[in-house]
N, C-alpha and C positions, 0 to 999 in steps of 0.2 A: 176661080183663079184670081189671085190678087196681083196687082202690079205695084212693086215697091220702087220708089224714086228716092235716090240719095242725094245729099248736097254735093257729093263728089261727082255727080253726073251719071251714076250707074242706074240701070233699070233691071229689075229681076222679076220674073213671073214665078209665083209660088202658090201652092194651095194653102188655105187657112190653117191647116194642121201641120204645115212644114215647120220644123224647128229651126230657129235662127238665134244667133247669139246677140243679145242686147247688153250693152255695156254695164248697166247697173243691176239688171235682173237675172243675168245668166241666160240659159236656154229658155225660150218662150215660143209658143205657137205664133206664126206670122199673123194670124187673125187677131191677136191681142196687142199688136203694135199700135202706138199712138204717134201722132206727129211730134217730131223732136227727139224720139228715141234714137239712140246711137247704136248702130249695128257694127259688129266686129266680125272679121273673118276668123273662123275657128278652124285651124288646120290640124286635122288628125286623120289617121287611117280610117277611122270610123267615127263620124260625128257623134258627140255625146258619149264617147267611150269612157271619158272621165272628165270631171269638172276640174278646173284649175282655180286656184285662189290667188288673192292679191299678194300673199306671201311668196308664191312662186314667181310672180312678176317682179317683186322687189328683189328676190334673190338673183334673178337674171340681170337686173339693173346693176346690182352691186358687183356681180361677176364681171360684167363689161367694164365697169369703172376700175375695179381692182386689177383686172388683167391688163388694161391699157395704161393706167396711170398709178399703179400701186405695186406692191410686192407682198408675197406670202412666203413665209419661212417656217420650216418644221425643225425644231431643235428639241432633242430629248423627248420626242413624242408629242410635244405641244406645238400648236400652230399659232403664229402671230401674223396679222395682216396690217400693212401700213399703206397710207395713201395721203394725198394732199388735196385741199380745197383752196381756191383762190379768192373766194368772196363769201359773204354771209348767205347768199342765195344757194350756192353749191353746198355749203355746210348744212343748211336746214334740209335741203333735199336729201343729201346723203344720210343725215341723222334720221330722217323719217323712214327711209328705206331700211336702215339698220334696225330701227325700232320694230318694224313689221317683220323683217326676214330673220333677224338674229337677236331677238330680245334678251337672250341670256348672256351675251358677250360683255366683257368688261371693255369700256371705252375710255380712252385718254386723248384729249385734244390739247395741243400746245400751239401758241401763236408762232408764226415764222416771220422774221424781220421786225422792223421797228413800227410798221404801220398797223399791224394786227389783223389785217383782212385775210391773209393766208393762214391756214391751219394745217398742222401735221396731225394726222389721226392714227392711232394705234389701237387695234382690236386684239383681244385675247380671250380665250375661254374654250371649254370642252367642245362646244358645238362647231367651232371653226374648222376642225379637222375634216369632218364629213363634208362640210360646205366647200372647203378648198379642194378636196378630192373630187367631188361631183362636178365642179366647174373647171377643173384643170388649172387651178391657180398656182400650183407649186412648180409648174414647168418653167424653166429658165426662159428669158425673153426670146431668144432665138428659136426655142422649141415650142413656144406657146401656139396653140391652135384654137380655132373656134370650137367650143365645147360640143361634143357629139350629141348631147341631149337636145340641142337646139334644132337638129335636123328633123325632128318629129314633134317639136313643141308647138303649142298653140301660138298663133300670131302675136297676141299681146306679150307673150314671154320673149319671143324673138325680137319684137320691136323694142322692148325695154333694154335688152342687151345691146342692140345696135345703137340705140339712142345714147346710151352711156359711153360706148366706145367713141362715138362721134363727138360728144360733149368733151371728153377727155383729150382726144387726139385729132379731131377733125378740123377742117379748114374750108373756107370759101374764098376764092380769089376772083376778083373782078377784072375788068379791062375789056379788051376786044372780044374775048370769049370767057365765059365764067367757068371756073373749074371747082368742083367739089371733091374732096378727097379725105383720106385718113392716112396718117403716117404712123406706122407701127414697126417695131423691130422684127416681129415674127412674120 
């Protein structure tokens, strides 16, 4: 039996052949772990039922961003998605997620305001319809819901979605007591 210690303070006892999810290598036997490996909790009905890829994580991140701080519209069968970024760091992050998850879409970016840090992003293309349907992006603001696919998704997929929602609409308030929250219409 091996005892695993994580930097987060967790301890787990497992056999050397127990499958664990390591961030860069996927499922590996616990006996092959090395100091510094990053373990992730892989939430599925049956562990190892399917692998996920970074494209799925990127899709979840985009879905959270577009659902909270963007809009998707279907006109004459074609879907267009629009969103805003407020600085170069957000623009680079969003661009990398689009490159990974939706490489076939057409992308247009326009500066907003006089200072040029903010950008208006517009995506269009055939693959956007399936993406918008899968993630519920066409629902109106008051009807938007957490996508059903997240309820059985691997933790990295869920985390990517939640991280994007928080980045787009989250806040932290200090003072006598700290409050962390997300303000959404839905």
